[in-house]
Structures are given as structure tokens and as C-alpha cells.
N, CA, C, O and CB atoms as a CASP TS submission, in Angstrom:
PFRMAT TS
TARGET T0000
AUTHOR 0000-0000-0000
METHOD Language model
MODEL 1
PARENT N/A
ATOM      1  N   MET     1       0.833  -1.181   0.000  1.00  0.00           N
ATOM      2  CA  MET     1       0.000   0.000   0.000  1.00  0.00           C
ATOM      3  C   MET     1       0.876   1.242   0.000  1.00  0.00           C
ATOM      4  O   MET     1       0.617   2.168   0.769  1.00  0.00           O
ATOM      5  CB  MET     1      -0.947  -0.001   1.205  1.00  0.00           C
ATOM      6  N   ASN     2       1.864   1.288  -0.806  1.00  0.00           N
ATOM      7  CA  ASN     2       2.793   2.402  -0.853  1.00  0.00           C
ATOM      8  C   ASN     2       2.118   3.673  -1.334  1.00  0.00           C
ATOM      9  O   ASN     2       1.844   3.836  -2.523  1.00  0.00           O
ATOM     10  CB  ASN     2       3.962   2.069  -1.746  1.00  0.00           C
ATOM     11  N   ASN     3       1.850   4.587  -0.375  1.00  0.00           N
ATOM     12  CA  ASN     3       1.269   5.898  -0.674  1.00  0.00           C
ATOM     13  C   ASN     3      -0.047   5.820  -1.446  1.00  0.00           C
ATOM     14  O   ASN     3      -0.386   6.750  -2.177  1.00  0.00           O
ATOM     15  CB  ASN     3       2.255   6.718  -1.458  1.00  0.00           C
ATOM     16  N   LYS     4      -0.771   4.757  -1.300  1.00  0.00           N
ATOM     17  CA  LYS     4      -2.068   4.636  -1.952  1.00  0.00           C
ATOM     18  C   LYS     4      -3.152   4.918  -0.918  1.00  0.00           C
ATOM     19  O   LYS     4      -3.032   4.548   0.250  1.00  0.00           O
ATOM     20  CB  LYS     4      -2.253   3.221  -2.592  1.00  0.00           C
ATOM     21  N   LYS     5      -4.195   5.571  -1.367  1.00  0.00           N
ATOM     22  CA  LYS     5      -5.313   5.822  -0.476  1.00  0.00           C
ATOM     23  C   LYS     5      -6.109   4.541  -0.306  1.00  0.00           C
ATOM     24  O   LYS     5      -6.157   3.696  -1.200  1.00  0.00           O
ATOM     25  CB  LYS     5      -6.208   6.961  -1.012  1.00  0.00           C
ATOM     26  N   LEU     6      -6.727   4.416   0.845  1.00  0.00           N
ATOM     27  CA  LEU     6      -7.574   3.259   1.093  1.00  0.00           C
ATOM     28  C   LEU     6      -8.906   3.448   0.381  1.00  0.00           C
ATOM     29  O   LEU     6      -9.376   4.571   0.193  1.00  0.00           O
ATOM     30  CB  LEU     6      -7.788   3.043   2.612  1.00  0.00           C
ATOM     31  N   SER     7      -9.496   2.342  -0.006  1.00  0.00           N
ATOM     32  CA  SER     7     -10.810   2.397  -0.638  1.00  0.00           C
ATOM     33  C   SER     7     -11.856   2.799   0.403  1.00  0.00           C
ATOM     34  O   SER     7     -11.647   2.657   1.608  1.00  0.00           O
ATOM     35  CB  SER     7     -11.173   1.029  -1.285  1.00  0.00           C
ATOM     36  N   ASP     8     -12.970   3.297  -0.088  1.00  0.00           N
ATOM     37  CA  ASP     8     -14.066   3.667   0.808  1.00  0.00           C
ATOM     38  C   ASP     8     -14.524   2.468   1.629  1.00  0.00           C
ATOM     39  O   ASP     8     -14.878   2.605   2.800  1.00  0.00           O
ATOM     40  CB  ASP     8     -15.243   4.241   0.008  1.00  0.00           C
ATOM     41  N   TYR     9     -14.513   1.299   1.008  1.00  0.00           N
ATOM     42  CA  TYR     9     -14.924   0.077   1.708  1.00  0.00           C
ATOM     43  C   TYR     9     -14.046  -0.165   2.931  1.00  0.00           C
ATOM     44  O   TYR     9     -14.551  -0.436   4.020  1.00  0.00           O
ATOM     45  CB  TYR     9     -14.861  -1.139   0.762  1.00  0.00           C
ATOM     46  N   ARG    10     -12.734  -0.066   2.749  1.00  0.00           N
ATOM     47  CA  ARG    10     -11.811  -0.319   3.862  1.00  0.00           C
ATOM     48  C   ARG    10     -11.949   0.737   4.950  1.00  0.00           C
ATOM     49  O   ARG    10     -11.885   0.419   6.137  1.00  0.00           O
ATOM     50  CB  ARG    10     -10.368  -0.359   3.359  1.00  0.00           C
ATOM     51  N   ILE    11     -12.137   1.986   4.550  1.00  0.00           N
ATOM     52  CA  ILE    11     -12.315   3.041   5.553  1.00  0.00           C
ATOM     53  C   ILE    11     -13.593   2.806   6.348  1.00  0.00           C
ATOM     54  O   ILE    11     -13.611   2.995   7.564  1.00  0.00           O
ATOM     55  CB  ILE    11     -12.350   4.432   4.882  1.00  0.00           C
ATOM     56  N   LYS    12     -14.657   2.396   5.672  1.00  0.00           N
ATOM     57  CA  LYS    12     -15.908   2.084   6.371  1.00  0.00           C
ATOM     58  C   LYS    12     -15.724   0.915   7.325  1.00  0.00           C
ATOM     59  O   LYS    12     -16.302   0.902   8.411  1.00  0.00           O
ATOM     60  CB  LYS    12     -17.021   1.767   5.367  1.00  0.00           C
ATOM     61  N   LYS    13     -14.922  -0.067   6.926  1.00  0.00           N
ATOM     62  CA  LYS    13     -14.650  -1.208   7.808  1.00  0.00           C
ATOM     63  C   LYS    13     -13.833  -0.772   9.030  1.00  0.00           C
ATOM     64  O   LYS    13     -14.062  -1.265  10.135  1.00  0.00           O
ATOM     65  CB  LYS    13     -13.902  -2.317   7.036  1.00  0.00           C
ATOM     66  N   ILE    14     -12.890   0.141   8.837  1.00  0.00           N
ATOM     67  CA  ILE    14     -12.118   0.661   9.964  1.00  0.00           C
ATOM     68  C   ILE    14     -13.044   1.410  10.916  1.00  0.00           C
ATOM     69  O   ILE    14     -12.940   1.262  12.133  1.00  0.00           O
ATOM     70  CB  ILE    14     -10.974   1.589   9.472  1.00  0.00           C
ATOM     71  N   ILE    15     -13.952   2.216  10.359  1.00  0.00           N
ATOM     72  CA  ILE    15     -14.920   2.942  11.186  1.00  0.00           C
ATOM     73  C   ILE    15     -15.799   1.959  11.959  1.00  0.00           C
ATOM     74  O   ILE    15     -16.065   2.160  13.144  1.00  0.00           O
ATOM     75  CB  ILE    15     -15.795   3.872  10.311  1.00  0.00           C
ATOM     76  N   GLU    16     -16.240   0.915  11.298  1.00  0.00           N
ATOM     77  CA  GLU    16     -17.081  -0.096  11.946  1.00  0.00           C
ATOM     78  C   GLU    16     -16.338  -0.740  13.115  1.00  0.00           C
ATOM     79  O   GLU    16     -16.908  -0.920  14.191  1.00  0.00           O
ATOM     80  CB  GLU    16     -17.515  -1.175  10.930  1.00  0.00           C
ATOM     81  N   CYS    17     -15.080  -1.083  12.906  1.00  0.00           N
ATOM     82  CA  CYS    17     -14.281  -1.681  13.984  1.00  0.00           C
ATOM     83  C   CYS    17     -14.051  -0.679  15.108  1.00  0.00           C
ATOM     84  O   CYS    17     -14.090  -1.049  16.282  1.00  0.00           O
ATOM     85  CB  CYS    17     -12.931  -2.184  13.442  1.00  0.00           C
ATOM     86  N   PHE    18     -13.814   0.575  14.768  1.00  0.00           N
ATOM     87  CA  PHE    18     -13.620   1.616  15.773  1.00  0.00           C
ATOM     88  C   PHE    18     -14.870   1.760  16.631  1.00  0.00           C
ATOM     89  O   PHE    18     -14.787   1.855  17.855  1.00  0.00           O
ATOM     90  CB  PHE    18     -13.271   2.959  15.106  1.00  0.00           C
ATOM     91  N   CYS    19     -16.024   1.775  15.981  1.00  0.00           N
ATOM     92  CA  CYS    19     -17.286   1.957  16.700  1.00  0.00           C
ATOM     93  C   CYS    19     -17.648   0.764  17.572  1.00  0.00           C
ATOM     94  O   CYS    19     -18.326   0.917  18.588  1.00  0.00           O
ATOM     95  CB  CYS    19     -18.400   2.215  15.720  1.00  0.00           C
ATOM     96  N   THR    20     -17.200  -0.419  17.181  1.00  0.00           N
ATOM     97  CA  THR    20     -17.480  -1.608  17.985  1.00  0.00           C
ATOM     98  C   THR    20     -16.365  -1.881  18.981  1.00  0.00           C
ATOM     99  O   THR    20     -16.333  -2.938  19.611  1.00  0.00           O
ATOM    100  CB  THR    20     -17.681  -2.821  17.087  1.00  0.00           C
ATOM    101  N   ASP    21     -15.442  -0.921  19.124  1.00  0.00           N
ATOM    102  CA  ASP    21     -14.379  -0.965  20.136  1.00  0.00           C
ATOM    103  C   ASP    21     -13.408  -2.127  19.945  1.00  0.00           C
ATOM    104  O   ASP    21     -12.974  -2.751  20.914  1.00  0.00           O
ATOM    105  CB  ASP    21     -14.991  -1.052  21.509  1.00  0.00           C
ATOM    106  N   ILE    22     -13.077  -2.405  18.706  1.00  0.00           N
ATOM    107  CA  ILE    22     -12.065  -3.415  18.405  1.00  0.00           C
ATOM    108  C   ILE    22     -10.713  -2.717  18.372  1.00  0.00           C
ATOM    109  O   ILE    22     -10.575  -1.656  17.763  1.00  0.00           O
ATOM    110  CB  ILE    22     -12.363  -4.148  17.044  1.00  0.00           C
ATOM    111  N   GLU    23      -9.724  -3.301  19.020  1.00  0.00           N
ATOM    112  CA  GLU    23      -8.395  -2.705  19.091  1.00  0.00           C
ATOM    113  C   GLU    23      -7.806  -2.539  17.696  1.00  0.00           C
ATOM    114  O   GLU    23      -8.139  -3.274  16.767  1.00  0.00           O
ATOM    115  CB  GLU    23      -7.468  -3.561  19.961  1.00  0.00           C
ATOM    116  N   ALA    24      -6.925  -1.559  17.576  1.00  0.00           N
ATOM    117  CA  ALA    24      -6.308  -1.259  16.283  1.00  0.00           C
ATOM    118  C   ALA    24      -5.510  -2.442  15.749  1.00  0.00           C
ATOM    119  O   ALA    24      -5.533  -2.709  14.548  1.00  0.00           O
ATOM    120  CB  ALA    24      -5.404  -0.039  16.402  1.00  0.00           C
ATOM    121  N   SER    25      -4.810  -3.149  16.618  1.00  0.00           N
ATOM    122  CA  SER    25      -4.011  -4.290  16.155  1.00  0.00           C
ATOM    123  C   SER    25      -4.897  -5.414  15.624  1.00  0.00           C
ATOM    124  O   SER    25      -4.550  -6.065  14.638  1.00  0.00           O
ATOM    125  CB  SER    25      -3.128  -4.817  17.292  1.00  0.00           C
ATOM    126  N   LYS    26      -6.028  -5.641  16.268  1.00  0.00           N
ATOM    127  CA  LYS    26      -6.956  -6.669  15.787  1.00  0.00           C
ATOM    128  C   LYS    26      -7.631  -6.231  14.490  1.00  0.00           C
ATOM    129  O   LYS    26      -7.860  -7.045  13.595  1.00  0.00           O
ATOM    130  CB  LYS    26      -8.017  -6.979  16.855  1.00  0.00           C
ATOM    131  N   THR    27      -7.945  -4.949  14.396  1.00  0.00           N
ATOM    132  CA  THR    27      -8.525  -4.408  13.165  1.00  0.00           C
ATOM    133  C   THR    27      -7.555  -4.580  12.012  1.00  0.00           C
ATOM    134  O   THR    27      -7.944  -4.964  10.909  1.00  0.00           O
ATOM    135  CB  THR    27      -8.892  -2.921  13.337  1.00  0.00           C
ATOM    136  N   ALA    28      -6.288  -4.291  12.276  1.00  0.00           N
ATOM    137  CA  ALA    28      -5.268  -4.439  11.238  1.00  0.00           C
ATOM    138  C   ALA    28      -5.187  -5.884  10.759  1.00  0.00           C
ATOM    139  O   ALA    28      -5.052  -6.137   9.562  1.00  0.00           O
ATOM    140  CB  ALA    28      -3.899  -3.978  11.760  1.00  0.00           C
ATOM    141  N   LEU    29      -5.268  -6.819  11.678  1.00  0.00           N
ATOM    142  CA  LEU    29      -5.231  -8.234  11.293  1.00  0.00           C
ATOM    143  C   LEU    29      -6.471  -8.624  10.488  1.00  0.00           C
ATOM    144  O   LEU    29      -6.373  -9.319   9.476  1.00  0.00           O
ATOM    145  CB  LEU    29      -5.115  -9.122  12.539  1.00  0.00           C
ATOM    146  N   LEU    30      -7.627  -8.173  10.946  1.00  0.00           N
ATOM    147  CA  LEU    30      -8.876  -8.512  10.261  1.00  0.00           C
ATOM    148  C   LEU    30      -8.914  -7.974   8.834  1.00  0.00           C
ATOM    149  O   LEU    30      -9.363  -8.662   7.917  1.00  0.00           O
ATOM    150  CB  LEU    30     -10.061  -7.972  11.043  1.00  0.00           C
ATOM    151  N   LEU    31      -8.442  -6.745   8.650  1.00  0.00           N
ATOM    152  CA  LEU    31      -8.536  -6.094   7.351  1.00  0.00           C
ATOM    153  C   LEU    31      -7.261  -6.227   6.525  1.00  0.00           C
ATOM    154  O   LEU    31      -7.178  -5.723   5.405  1.00  0.00           O
ATOM    155  CB  LEU    31      -8.866  -4.643   7.535  1.00  0.00           C
ATOM    156  N   ARG    32      -6.271  -6.909   7.091  1.00  0.00           N
ATOM    157  CA  ARG    32      -4.972  -7.090   6.423  1.00  0.00           C
ATOM    158  C   ARG    32      -4.348  -5.756   6.042  1.00  0.00           C
ATOM    159  O   ARG    32      -3.926  -5.535   4.907  1.00  0.00           O
ATOM    160  CB  ARG    32      -5.132  -7.960   5.174  1.00  0.00           C
ATOM    161  N   LEU    33      -4.307  -4.868   7.046  1.00  0.00           N
ATOM    162  CA  LEU    33      -3.687  -3.556   6.891  1.00  0.00           C
ATOM    163  C   LEU    33      -2.540  -3.439   7.877  1.00  0.00           C
ATOM    164  O   LEU    33      -2.426  -4.220   8.822  1.00  0.00           O
ATOM    165  CB  LEU    33      -4.721  -2.413   7.104  1.00  0.00           C
ATOM    166  N   ASN    34      -1.704  -2.457   7.641  1.00  0.00           N
ATOM    167  CA  ASN    34      -0.625  -2.180   8.571  1.00  0.00           C
ATOM    168  C   ASN    34      -1.221  -1.578   9.841  1.00  0.00           C
ATOM    169  O   ASN    34      -2.131  -0.752   9.776  1.00  0.00           O
ATOM    170  CB  ASN    34       0.432  -1.226   7.938  1.00  0.00           C
ATOM    171  N   ARG    35      -0.705  -1.995  10.992  1.00  0.00           N
ATOM    172  CA  ARG    35      -1.212  -1.502  12.271  1.00  0.00           C
ATOM    173  C   ARG    35      -1.054   0.010  12.381  1.00  0.00           C
ATOM    174  O   ARG    35      -1.921   0.681  12.941  1.00  0.00           O
ATOM    175  CB  ARG    35      -0.491  -2.189  13.429  1.00  0.00           C
ATOM    176  N   ASN    36       0.032   0.549  11.859  1.00  0.00           N
ATOM    177  CA  ASN    36       0.245   2.001  11.918  1.00  0.00           C
ATOM    178  C   ASN    36      -0.804   2.759  11.106  1.00  0.00           C
ATOM    179  O   ASN    36      -1.208   3.857  11.490  1.00  0.00           O
ATOM    180  CB  ASN    36       1.647   2.351  11.408  1.00  0.00           C
ATOM    181  N   THR    37      -1.243   2.188  10.001  1.00  0.00           N
ATOM    182  CA  THR    37      -2.294   2.808   9.196  1.00  0.00           C
ATOM    183  C   THR    37      -3.592   2.871   9.993  1.00  0.00           C
ATOM    184  O   THR    37      -4.261   3.903  10.024  1.00  0.00           O
ATOM    185  CB  THR    37      -2.507   2.030   7.878  1.00  0.00           C
ATOM    186  N   VAL    38      -3.937   1.773  10.628  1.00  0.00           N
ATOM    187  CA  VAL    38      -5.164   1.730  11.435  1.00  0.00           C
ATOM    188  C   VAL    38      -5.043   2.689  12.614  1.00  0.00           C
ATOM    189  O   VAL    38      -6.002   3.388  12.942  1.00  0.00           O
ATOM    190  CB  VAL    38      -5.446   0.287  11.939  1.00  0.00           C
ATOM    191  N   ASN    39      -3.878   2.730  13.254  1.00  0.00           N
ATOM    192  CA  ASN    39      -3.672   3.667  14.363  1.00  0.00           C
ATOM    193  C   ASN    39      -3.843   5.109  13.911  1.00  0.00           C
ATOM    194  O   ASN    39      -4.403   5.927  14.640  1.00  0.00           O
ATOM    195  CB  ASN    39      -2.282   3.476  14.972  1.00  0.00           C
ATOM    196  N   ARG    40      -3.363   5.424  12.710  1.00  0.00           N
ATOM    197  CA  ARG    40      -3.497   6.782  12.181  1.00  0.00           C
ATOM    198  C   ARG    40      -4.974   7.128  12.000  1.00  0.00           C
ATOM    199  O   ARG    40      -5.405   8.219  12.375  1.00  0.00           O
ATOM    200  CB  ARG    40      -2.739   6.924  10.837  1.00  0.00           C
ATOM    201  N   TYR    41      -5.749   6.207  11.427  1.00  0.00           N
ATOM    202  CA  TYR    41      -7.184   6.465  11.248  1.00  0.00           C
ATOM    203  C   TYR    41      -7.900   6.551  12.588  1.00  0.00           C
ATOM    204  O   TYR    41      -8.768   7.406  12.763  1.00  0.00           O
ATOM    205  CB  TYR    41      -7.821   5.370  10.386  1.00  0.00           C
ATOM    206  N   TYR    42      -7.561   5.690  13.531  1.00  0.00           N
ATOM    207  CA  TYR    42      -8.165   5.764  14.861  1.00  0.00           C
ATOM    208  C   TYR    42      -7.887   7.118  15.493  1.00  0.00           C
ATOM    209  O   TYR    42      -8.772   7.697  16.123  1.00  0.00           O
ATOM    210  CB  TYR    42      -7.638   4.635  15.763  1.00  0.00           C
ATOM    211  N   GLY    43      -6.675   7.630  15.336  1.00  0.00           N
ATOM    212  CA  GLY    43      -6.321   8.946  15.857  1.00  0.00           C
ATOM    213  C   GLY    43      -7.134  10.045  15.206  1.00  0.00           C
ATOM    214  O   GLY    43      -7.570  10.982  15.875  1.00  0.00           O
ATOM    215  N   ILE    44      -7.340   9.934  13.901  1.00  0.00           N
ATOM    216  CA  ILE    44      -8.161  10.913  13.180  1.00  0.00           C
ATOM    217  C   ILE    44      -9.592  10.895  13.714  1.00  0.00           C
ATOM    218  O   ILE    44     -10.187  11.948  13.938  1.00  0.00           O
ATOM    219  CB  ILE    44      -8.152  10.623  11.657  1.00  0.00           C
ATOM    220  N   PHE    45     -10.141   9.698  13.916  1.00  0.00           N
ATOM    221  CA  PHE    45     -11.507   9.580  14.439  1.00  0.00           C
ATOM    222  C   PHE    45     -11.608  10.195  15.834  1.00  0.00           C
ATOM    223  O   PHE    45     -12.565  10.911  16.132  1.00  0.00           O
ATOM    224  CB  PHE    45     -11.944   8.102  14.479  1.00  0.00           C
ATOM    225  N   ARG    46     -10.621   9.916  16.687  1.00  0.00           N
ATOM    226  CA  ARG    46     -10.639  10.466  18.050  1.00  0.00           C
ATOM    227  C   ARG    46     -10.591  11.991  18.020  1.00  0.00           C
ATOM    228  O   ARG    46     -11.294  12.655  18.782  1.00  0.00           O
ATOM    229  CB  ARG    46      -9.455   9.915  18.872  1.00  0.00           C
ATOM    230  N   LYS    47      -9.760  12.542  17.140  1.00  0.00           N
ATOM    231  CA  LYS    47      -9.655  14.003  17.039  1.00  0.00           C
ATOM    232  C   LYS    47     -10.970  14.603  16.556  1.00  0.00           C
ATOM    233  O   LYS    47     -11.405  15.632  17.072  1.00  0.00           O
ATOM    234  CB  LYS    47      -8.508  14.403  16.087  1.00  0.00           C
ATOM    235  N   LEU    48     -11.605  13.976  15.577  1.00  0.00           N
ATOM    236  CA  LEU    48     -12.893  14.476  15.087  1.00  0.00           C
ATOM    237  C   LEU    48     -13.953  14.440  16.184  1.00  0.00           C
ATOM    238  O   LEU    48     -14.750  15.370  16.312  1.00  0.00           O
ATOM    239  CB  LEU    48     -13.362  13.652  13.879  1.00  0.00           C
ATOM    240  N   ILE    49     -13.963  13.370  16.973  1.00  0.00           N
ATOM    241  CA  ILE    49     -14.924  13.253  18.079  1.00  0.00           C
ATOM    242  C   ILE    49     -14.654  14.342  19.113  1.00  0.00           C
ATOM    243  O   ILE    49     -15.579  14.993  19.597  1.00  0.00           O
ATOM    244  CB  ILE    49     -14.843  11.846  18.739  1.00  0.00           C
ATOM    245  N   TYR    50     -13.373  14.535  19.448  1.00  0.00           N
ATOM    246  CA  TYR    50     -13.008  15.568  20.425  1.00  0.00           C
ATOM    247  C   TYR    50     -13.430  16.953  19.941  1.00  0.00           C
ATOM    248  O   TYR    50     -14.034  17.718  20.692  1.00  0.00           O
ATOM    249  CB  TYR    50     -11.494  15.543  20.693  1.00  0.00           C
ATOM    250  N   ASP    51     -13.113  17.272  18.695  1.00  0.00           N
ATOM    251  CA  ASP    51     -13.471  18.579  18.144  1.00  0.00           C
ATOM    252  C   ASP    51     -14.978  18.800  18.167  1.00  0.00           C
ATOM    253  O   ASP    51     -15.444  19.891  18.498  1.00  0.00           O
ATOM    254  CB  ASP    51     -12.948  18.712  16.717  1.00  0.00           C
ATOM    255  N   ASN    52     -15.738  17.770  17.818  1.00  0.00           N
ATOM    256  CA  ASN    52     -17.199  17.882  17.820  1.00  0.00           C
ATOM    257  C   ASN    52     -17.723  18.093  19.240  1.00  0.00           C
ATOM    258  O   ASN    52     -18.584  18.943  19.464  1.00  0.00           O
ATOM    259  CB  ASN    52     -17.838  16.622  17.198  1.00  0.00           C
ATOM    260  N   GLN    53     -17.213  17.333  20.186  1.00  0.00           N
ATOM    261  CA  GLN    53     -17.663  17.472  21.574  1.00  0.00           C
ATOM    262  C   GLN    53     -17.288  18.846  22.128  1.00  0.00           C
ATOM    263  O   GLN    53     -18.056  19.450  22.877  1.00  0.00           O
ATOM    264  CB  GLN    53     -17.055  16.359  22.453  1.00  0.00           C
ATOM    265  N   ASN    54     -16.108  19.333  21.756  1.00  0.00           N
ATOM    266  CA  ASN    54     -15.656  20.642  22.207  1.00  0.00           C
ATOM    267  C   ASN    54     -16.563  21.742  21.654  1.00  0.00           C
ATOM    268  O   ASN    54     -16.922  22.671  22.378  1.00  0.00           O
ATOM    269  CB  ASN    54     -14.198  20.884  21.781  1.00  0.00           C
ATOM    270  N   ARG    55     -16.936  21.641  20.374  1.00  0.00           N
ATOM    271  CA  ARG    55     -17.865  22.611  19.778  1.00  0.00           C
ATOM    272  C   ARG    55     -19.222  22.583  20.479  1.00  0.00           C
ATOM    273  O   ARG    55     -19.807  23.628  20.760  1.00  0.00           O
ATOM    274  CB  ARG    55     -18.045  22.327  18.279  1.00  0.00           C
ATOM    275  N   GLU    56     -19.709  21.386  20.753  1.00  0.00           N
ATOM    276  CA  GLU    56     -21.009  21.263  21.434  1.00  0.00           C
ATOM    277  C   GLU    56     -20.951  21.859  22.835  1.00  0.00           C
ATOM    278  O   GLU    56     -21.893  22.514  23.279  1.00  0.00           O
ATOM    279  CB  GLU    56     -21.442  19.786  21.510  1.00  0.00           C
ATOM    280  N   PHE    57     -19.838  21.627  23.526  1.00  0.00           N
ATOM    281  CA  PHE    57     -19.676  22.158  24.878  1.00  0.00           C
ATOM    282  C   PHE    57     -19.697  23.683  24.856  1.00  0.00           C
ATOM    283  O   PHE    57     -20.393  24.307  25.657  1.00  0.00           O
ATOM    284  CB  PHE    57     -18.364  21.651  25.507  1.00  0.00           C
ATOM    285  N   HIS    58     -18.940  24.281  23.943  1.00  0.00           N
ATOM    286  CA  HIS    58     -18.874  25.742  23.872  1.00  0.00           C
ATOM    287  C   HIS    58     -20.197  26.334  23.385  1.00  0.00           C
ATOM    288  O   HIS    58     -20.522  27.472  23.723  1.00  0.00           O
ATOM    289  CB  HIS    58     -17.731  26.179  22.947  1.00  0.00           C
ATOM    290  N   ARG    59     -20.939  25.604  22.621  1.00  0.00           N
ATOM    291  CA  ARG    59     -22.246  26.070  22.187  1.00  0.00           C
ATOM    292  C   ARG    59     -23.215  26.113  23.358  1.00  0.00           C
ATOM    293  O   ARG    59     -24.112  26.956  23.395  1.00  0.00           O
ATOM    294  CB  ARG    59     -22.793  25.175  21.077  1.00  0.00           C
ATOM    295  N   MET    60     -23.038  25.204  24.319  1.00  0.00           N
ATOM    296  CA  MET    60     -23.936  25.124  25.464  1.00  0.00           C
ATOM    297  C   MET    60     -23.583  26.129  26.558  1.00  0.00           C
ATOM    298  O   MET    60     -24.412  26.411  27.423  1.00  0.00           O
ATOM    299  CB  MET    60     -23.915  23.727  26.032  1.00  0.00           C
ATOM    300  N   ILE    61     -22.363  26.673  26.533  1.00  0.00           N
ATOM    301  CA  ILE    61     -21.971  27.654  27.545  1.00  0.00           C
ATOM    302  C   ILE    61     -22.724  28.949  27.284  1.00  0.00           C
ATOM    303  O   ILE    61     -22.857  29.393  26.144  1.00  0.00           O
ATOM    304  CB  ILE    61     -20.428  27.895  27.534  1.00  0.00           C
ATOM    305  N   GLY    62     -23.202  29.532  28.342  1.00  0.00           N
ATOM    306  CA  GLY    62     -23.952  30.785  28.215  1.00  0.00           C
ATOM    307  C   GLY    62     -25.195  30.713  29.065  1.00  0.00           C
ATOM    308  O   GLY    62     -25.289  29.914  29.997  1.00  0.00           O
ATOM    309  N   VAL    63     -26.126  31.540  28.740  1.00  0.00           N
ATOM    310  CA  VAL    63     -27.373  31.578  29.493  1.00  0.00           C
ATOM    311  C   VAL    63     -28.289  30.468  28.976  1.00  0.00           C
ATOM    312  O   VAL    63     -28.606  30.391  27.789  1.00  0.00           O
ATOM    313  CB  VAL    63     -28.061  32.978  29.374  1.00  0.00           C
ATOM    314  N   VAL    64     -28.697  29.624  29.902  1.00  0.00           N
ATOM    315  CA  VAL    64     -29.610  28.540  29.553  1.00  0.00           C
ATOM    316  C   VAL    64     -30.894  28.756  30.331  1.00  0.00           C
ATOM    317  O   VAL    64     -30.877  28.839  31.559  1.00  0.00           O
ATOM    318  CB  VAL    64     -28.987  27.133  29.860  1.00  0.00           C
ATOM    319  N   GLU    65     -31.991  28.845  29.627  1.00  0.00           N
ATOM    320  CA  GLU    65     -33.284  29.067  30.272  1.00  0.00           C
ATOM    321  C   GLU    65     -33.908  27.715  30.598  1.00  0.00           C
ATOM    322  O   GLU    65     -33.971  26.810  29.765  1.00  0.00           O
ATOM    323  CB  GLU    65     -34.231  29.912  29.364  1.00  0.00           C
ATOM    324  N   ILE    66     -34.362  27.618  31.834  1.00  0.00           N
ATOM    325  CA  ILE    66     -34.976  26.365  32.279  1.00  0.00           C
ATOM    326  C   ILE    66     -36.465  26.573  32.463  1.00  0.00           C
ATOM    327  O   ILE    66     -37.178  25.641  32.835  1.00  0.00           O
ATOM    328  CB  ILE    66     -34.331  25.861  33.594  1.00  0.00           C
TER
END
């Protein structure tokens, strides 16, 4: 996989494994990918989740009417 992008199918499978809480090393074995590639995608997913949660948190700060 020298500098080739992953297919949409493989990325969806990585997302599926991430969502079902399968470790990166096991995901790499299941999908026959390099563990570092899976770790990189897992890191990207974690950052996206963090950024989204951070935006939601800051959106909720302020005056809230009950």
C-alpha cells in the first residue's frame, strides 16, 4: 500500500471496527492492513470526536433558560 489511499470500503470497515471498540491491532489483522495505518485512522476519528464534543460544549456555555 505504498502511498495509496484506502478504498471507501476499507475506511468504512475501519470505522465499523472503531465503533465496535475493536483494538487497532486486531482491526489491522482482520482487514490485512498495517497496524500504523489503522492507528493513524483511529487517531483521526478520536480528534474528530473531540473537536465535535468541544464545539457542542462551547455552544452550550452561556445563558440557559430552564
